N, C-alpha and C positions, 0 to 999 in steps of 0.2 A: 716318474715319480711312483706312480702307481706297482711298476713294476719292482721297484725298489721294496717299495714297504711291503708287496707280497712275499717277497723272497724274504724278508728280515722274517717275516712273522712264521713261517716255515722253520726257518732255522731256530728260532726260539723253540717251536712246537717240539723239533727233534731234539736239542737239548734238555729239554725238561722230559722228555722219554729218557733219553740216557741216564740223565740223574735218578728217576724214578726205577729204572732196570736195575742202577747200581745200589739200589737199597734194600740191604739184605733183611729179614725176617725177623733176625735179633733187634734189628734197628727199630723196625715197627712195634714189639714187643716193650721197647724200651718209652712208650707212650705214656703217660703215668693218667693214675685217676684223675690228679688235679688237670689235666689237660681235658681229659673227659668231662668233667664237670664242668670247664668253661664251656667248652662247646655247647653244651645242653643247655647253661643256663641263659643260653642268648633266647634260647625258643618258648618261654614262657613267661608271664609275667609275676613281679614280686610286690609284695603290698607289708606296709608294717603293721603290726599289733601292737597297740598301746596298752600299759600299766593300768589293772585297774584296780588292784590290790597289793600294796609294796608289803607281801608277806614274810620276805625273807627266810621262805622254805630252805631245811636240809635237801632233802629232797620230795620235794612237792610231786605228786602222783594222782592215780585213779579217778581223775576229773568224770563225773557224772552228774546231767543235769536231771533233776529230777522235777519235771512237767508237773505235778499234782502241787508240789509247794511254790514252783517258781524261784528255785534255790540250787546252787550250786553244792554236789557235796564234792569234795575232795581231800588228800591227805598228806600228811608230811611222814612217808615212810620211817626212816632215822628216828625221831622224834616221838615216834607212837602217836600220831595227834590225826584223829577224823576233824575236820573243818563243814560248817555247812555255810556258805558266804550267801548274803541276802543283798542282789546287784539292786532293791528299791531302794534301801538305805545304806549299803555299803558297809551292813553290819555281819560280824563273823564271829560265829560260833564255836568252839574247840571242846572237844573232849578228848581227855587221855584215855588211850586204850591199856598202858603199861608195859606194851613191848610192841614190836613194829607189827606197823599194820601193812600190809600189801596191797591191798585193795575193798574198796565198798560200793554196796548197791543196796538201795531202799528193799524192802518186803511189802508185801502186799497191805500192811496194817499201818506201815511209815517208819516202820524200827527200821534199824540197819543190820544187814548180814555183812562182816565184817573178816575179810581172810588175814590171818595174824600170822605172827612166825611158829605156832604151834598149831595151828589149825584153823577151821571157819567155824564161824561162831555166829548167833543172833545176841544181838547188844539192843537193851532197852532203852530207848534213848532217855524216856523220862525218869525212869529208876536207875537207871546208868549200871546196868547189870549184866551180866554176859550167861548164855547158856550153849552149851555144845553142840555142834550139828557133826563134825566129822574133823577125825585127825590122821589123814590116809599117812602120814611122815611120822608120826611121834615116835619111831625109833631113826630118826635121821635128825638129830640135834644140832647138826650142823648145817640144814636147810632151813627157807621161808619159806612162806606166801611171798608171794610178788602179783603182776597183775590180773586182773580177772574182768568180766562182764556176765550176762544171762542171755541167753540163747532167745530166739521170740516165742518160743514155748516156756519161759520163766526158768529151766536150768542156769544154775550158775556154771560156768566154767572158770576156774582159775589154775594158775600154775605155780610150781615153785622155782628156786634155785638157790648153789651154795650161798650162804651167808659172804664169804667172801668172792662170791662172783666170778670162781675157778670152777672150770672142768664142764660136764655134761652132766652133775651129778641130779637135775629137777626133773619135773615132770608135770603135764598138763591132766588137770582131773575134771570130772562132770559130778556135780551133785543133781541129785534128780529128787522126786515128790516126795520117797519113802525114805530118804534120808541115804538112801544107796549113793555110794561114789566111787567112781570108775576111772581107771587109769587111761586116759583116752591117746597120750603118746609121749615115750621114755625118752629117756638119754637127750633130756633139753639144757641148754646152756642157760639163757635168763628166758623163762618163761614171762612174755611181754603182748601186746594189743594183740584184740581178739573182734571180729565182728560177723555179721550174717546180712546176707544180701535181703532185698524185701519177699521174696519167694520161699526163702529158707531153704533153698536148695545148695548154696555154696558159703563156704567158712573160710574166712583168711584168719590168718596166725602169724604172729612174727616171736621166734629164737631170736634174741639180737644177736647173737654172734655169727649168724650164719648172714647175715645183712639183705635178709629176703624177707618177704611177705609171700607166704605159700598159700596155695587158693586148694581146700579139701569138697569136694562131696559131703553135702550133708543132707543126711536121713532125717526129717525133722521127727518123726515119729518115733525111732528108736533111738538119737543120739548120736546112731553109728559115721564115721566119718573114713573118707578114703582119699589118699592124698593123689592129687589133680595134677598140678602143674606147680612151679614157679611163676608169681604174677608178677612182683617186682623184684629188681634186684637193685639193690642200693650200693654205690663206692664208697668206700672210706673216707675219700674227701669229701662227701657231701654229709658225714655223719653217720649215726648207727639208728637203724628203725628201734622207735621206744613204743609208748601206747599209740591208738589207732581209732579212728572214727569213719563213718559210712555216711556220705550224704544222700537226698532224694534222688540224684541220677544215680548211684551204685557207684559212683566216684571212692575213692579210700583218699584218708588223710594223715597221712604220719608223722609222728613226733619226732625230730631228728635229736638225739643225744650228741653231744659238740657238732649241729649241724646249723644253730640259729634259727630255729624254725620248724615250721611244720609244711611239708611238700602233699600236695595232693595229686594222687596218681589215677590213672586210666587202669585198673586190673585186669583190662582183657589187651592189651600193649604194653603195660608196663610203663608207660610214657610220662615222664611229668607234665603236670597240667598249669601248675601255680604254686608258687611259695609265699607263706605267711610268714614274715621276718622277725624277730623277737629281738628288738635291738637291746644291747645292753646284758642279754641271755644269750649263755650258748649251750649251757646241757638241759636240753627240751625234752620233755618227759610223757605227756599225752593232752589230749586235745578231746572236745565234746562240742557237739552244737546245743545253745541252750538261748534265752528268751523267749518271748510269746510265741513268736513265729519261727523260732525255731533256726534264725537267719546271723545267731552272733557266734563267733568261733571263740571258747574260753581254753587257754592253754597255761598246763604248769611248765615250772622249771625249777633246777635245783642250782644248789649251791656248793657240794659235797666235795670234796676233793679240790676245791679250786687254789690255787698256788695265790700268794699275795699280790702277785703280778697280773694274774688273771680275774681277782677280784676287782684289781682297778680298771682292768679293761673291760669287765663285765657287771657292771653295779645292780643290773636288774636280775640279777640272777638271784632265784627262790622266791622269785615275784610273780604273781598271775596276772596274765595277760587276757587280754581281750581285741575283739576286729569285730565289725558289723560288717556283715558281706551284702554286696550289691545284688548278687541273683544266684547265688547258691541256698540251699537248705538242707537241715540235717533231716534226720527221723525221731520218733519218739526212741525212748530206751525201754527196754522191756524191766520189769522189777522181779527179782524173786516172788515167784508164784505160789510157796507152799509156806 
């Protein structure tokens, strides 16, 4: 009996080897992104965030936790709205920008610096007045500003894109203390998430159509950058990389447009570590760490462009989500220093 079992096992192994040998390279190439996603999704935990504000945003974006106020600043790009959410009483203050708004950061006085469709402005919240800081693409009326954040030195980095999201007509800019604005990356499709490591030696940046998070060597003194490598590559079946945050361990959190959540990645290996799922919301746009201990992840979503069937399938689209994390914390976000 043992001899029969042994011979049977050997036969099966030989047959398996023959089948593998008959599989051509073209057969292997037919493995879809979906299959790859299914294989990888078994290797990390998935947890659900909850709706903390039923905002119904058209294109929620730009999540920024302002620690000094203990409030969340975020925007609705297409409606041209700046929102300030107070989690202590769930209140929401809204300011009308009068045109599309791509991102917001506070300055050192508590006012807002906003990247609008036609330039970067300082916005006096009390007086609700604007003062222009820079307009590097005033000759490109078909472009608008999109996402951006401040580096550890308080410079504002913000990128542009075509209003219709076509082509590679955008760029990434850096606005410095003296008002000088410098183009850092050209031929950008949709400029999106940007973060820096705690030691300010590395910058991670997302140009959404590439499906990648790219790592750049970063000179804190000069703001010079040098492409280093692709840190994370995301298959289309998992969504498209949008906004981004970084935690105290140096791991990056990437909002997944049409990916129903935020993925935590190790940028050293490119491996997914955890997914925060946004039930009922498919188009996820940005994320930031908030709360007194920076152990809460806030997530913005969008309802723009959904069909009627998709709206029924994703009824929480455009809402603001939050999850309290057990072991992970974020880092304080820099303000515009000038």
